[in-house]
N, C-alpha and C positions, 0 to 999 in steps of 0.2 A: 323126621324126629320132631316132636312137639316141644317147643321151647318153654321152659319153666317161666311162669309169670311172676313178676316182682310183687312184693307187698305194696299196696297203695296206702299211703299215709295222709290222713286229712285232719287229724287231731293231735295236739301237743302230747297228750297222754300216750298215744300210740308210739311216739318216738321214745319216750322215757322207758316204756315197758320192754323195749328191745335190748336194753343194756342191763348188765348184772348188778350195777349199783345205782341208787337214786342220784339225781343231780344235787350238786351243792347249792346252786342258785338257779332260779328261773324267774322269768318275767310274767308268769301266768296270772298273778294277782295284782300286778303293778298298773294295769289299765293302759298299757301301750296299745296303740291302734295299728293293726296291719303288720305287726312285728312280733316275732317270738324269739326268745333268748334263753339259752341254758348253759350253765357252766358245770362241768363234771370232771371227775377223775375216775378212769376205768382201767381195769387190769387187761392183760393180753386177752384178746377176744376176737370172734369172727361174727360180723354182722351179715344177715341175709341181704339179698338184693332187694332194694326198695326204690320207689319213686313217689313223687307227690305232685298233684295238680295245684296245690295250695300255696307253696312258697318257692322262691328262689333260695337255695341254701348256700350258706358260707360257713365252712369250718375253719376255726382259727386255733392253731396249736400254741400252747402256753407253757410247755414243759422245759423251757430253757435250751441250753446248747447240746444236751444229750441227744444222740441220734436214736430214733425209733423206726425200725423197718416195718413197712406196711405194704401189703399187696392190695391194690385197689383196681376196681373195674368201674369205668364211667362210660356210659353209652356204648357198651359192648367192647371197649378197649381195655386191656389189662396193662398195668405198670407197677413195678416195684419201686416204692418211694422211700427215700432216706429222709425222714421228717425230723425237723428241729423246730424249736420255738420260734414263732414269727412267720412260719409257713402258713399258707391258707389253701383251702380246696373250695372250688366253686362248682355247684351242681344246680343247673337251672330247673325250672318246673318241668315235670314229665320226663326227666332224664333218669335212666336207671343207674343205680349206684350201689356198689358192694365193696366191703373192705374187711381186712383182718390185719391185726398188728401184733407185734411180738413181745411187747413189754408195757408196763403200766405208764400212763401219761395223762395229763390234764389238758382240756381243750374247751373251746367255746363253740356252740352251735347256734347259728342265727338263721332265721327265716324271714324273708320279706315278701309280702303278698304282691303278686304281679301288678295289680292296679295301683297300689301305693308306689311301687317302684317306677312304673311308667309315668305317673302323674307328678313325680318329683320336679321335673323340669317343665313339662307341658301339661297343664291341668286338663286339656282335652285329649291327651294321648290315649290310645288303646293299648292294652297290655301286649297284644300280639305284634305290635309295631316295634317293640323293643326286645330283641333276641340276645340272650346272654350265652356266651360260649363256655362250655365246661372246661375246667382247669384242674389238672392234677396238682400235687403239692408244689407251691411256688412261694418264694418270700415276697411279702408285701408289708412294709413297715407301717404304712398309713392305716390299712385295714386292721392290723394288729393293735395299733394304738387306739383306734375307735372301739375295738372289742374290749380292751382293758378299761377304757373310760366307762363303758356301759356296765361292765362287771363292778367297777368301783361304785357307781351310782346306785346299783341294786343293793350293794352291801350297806351303803350309808343312808340311803333315803328312798327305799323302794316305792313308797306310796305317793311321793311328790316328784316323780322322775319323768313323767310323760313328755313334757315339753323338751327337756334336755335330750331324752332318748330319741324322739322324733327328729330333732335337729341333727343329732349324730347320724341317724340312719339316712337322712336326706343327703348329708355329705358323703356317706358311704355309697349311696345309690348313684350319685353323680360320678364318683370315682369308678364304680363298676361299669357304668355306661361308657366312660372314656377309655377304659383299659381292658374290659372283658366282654365287649359287645360287638356284634357284627356291624352295627350302624352307630358311628360316633355322633353324639348330639352336637348341634350347632348352637352355641351359647350366645345369646344376645347380650350386649353391654348396655346397662341402664345406669344413668347417673342422676343425681339430684334428689334421690330418695322418693318416698311415697308422697302423693298429693296431700296437701294439708288436711282436707276434709276426711280422707281415708285414714290418715294417721290419727286424727282426733277421734274418729269412730272406734278405732282399735284401742286407743288408750282408755276411752270410756268403757269399752267392753271388758278390758283387763281389770280395771278398777272395780267393776261391778261383780267380777267373778274370781277375785283373788283366792277365795276359799276353795275353788274347784281345781281339779287336776287338768289344767289347760294343756292343749296339744298344738303342735305346729300346724298340722293340717287344718285344725279348727280355726286358728287365727288367719291362716292364708285364705281360707274359703270366704272369710268376711269381706275381703277386698278382691275376690275373684282372681287370685293369683296362684301360681304353683309354689310349693314350699321353698324351692331353691331361690327363685327370684324375690319372693316375699322376704326371705331372710336377708338377702343382699340389700334390698331397698330399706328395710326397717333399720338395719345397722347404719346405712348412710344417713338416715333421718335422725337417729337418736345417739349414734356412737356406741350402741350396745346391741348384742344379739337379743332376740325376743326373750330367751331364757334369762339373760342377765337383767333385762329390764323388769321382768316379772319379779325376780328375787328382790331387786331394789325397791319396787313398789310395795312388796310385802313387808319389808323392813320398815319403810316409811310409815305404812299404815300401823304396824305394830308399835312404833314409837308414839304415834298419836293416841292409841288405845292405852298404852302404859301411862302416859301423862294424864289421861282422864281418870285413871285409878279405879275403874269400876269392874275390872275383870282380873282373874288370876292369870299368871304367865301361861299356864297350860291352856286356858280358854283363849287367850290372845293368839297363841301359836296355832291352834285349830282354826280360829276365826279368819286368819290371814293366809291359811293354806300350807303351813309347815306341818311336817309329819308329827312333830312333838316339840317339847320345850327345848331340848338340846339342839335341835336344828335351828330353832329361832335364835338361841344364844350364839351358835356358830356364825350364822350369816350376819347377825346384828354386830358382833364384834369385828368381823372382817370388813364390813362396809362403814361402820361408824366409829370403830376404834375403841368402843367401850361395851361392857355387858349391859343388858337391859336393866338390871338393878342399879347400875351406876347412874343411869338417866334419872331415876327417882331421887338420887342423893344430891343432884346438882341444885 
């Protein structure tokens, strides 16, 4: 008997088109590199068998404590899952996956490109060296919290979210390597932070590109490090994550421009890399304790 071939998915739009309802949120226009994200609410439905050479897939269920029964087939094995919010499903690249579920529920779909995943810890790693194990529905609070954090940042600041998103996905990748991989990574311990010259080069680059949608992989590449170790050493050097540091520098630059009095608030927000004036106000007040207009009144 000839076995039916799965649908091969290589584009985000192909995933969306399989479902009866459009997604509520996606990362498609957010500029995230090597990552795709969708949040949706779907009725009872049956998906065809699919696989993808492009992404390791993580499904994160967000429908709360209500049980939704699902019949799922992963890599030729069937299982009936009793799914609750906080459960996740892991489907590696090129692994066949099919599912049907009995009632409406909301969930997150994430895809991580294999080269991005492999290079999280070792910038010289080859994707085939890191093998992910398929998992049926299983609770994982950390993956759930990362999914919710990415959903929230897409809702609140979709066009200035790349650095935060890539930082979260680096943490997710490390977690998946530790708990869902055939080969557990050996993490080296580094202390003392980044060398002074590399740190100076990074700070100059950030200052010159505050208006850009900076990414973690982009900054890590400047100092020839993997995103995981770069994040660790940057925080040792500055006391902040790269994302926190960039936000602080944007606020500081915005304050300088406000005091010069030559630009509108909207122009300043755009000039320093905030999505809009309300995001400038939010971070300004959070870090400095006052609104931008109060600075002018002092």
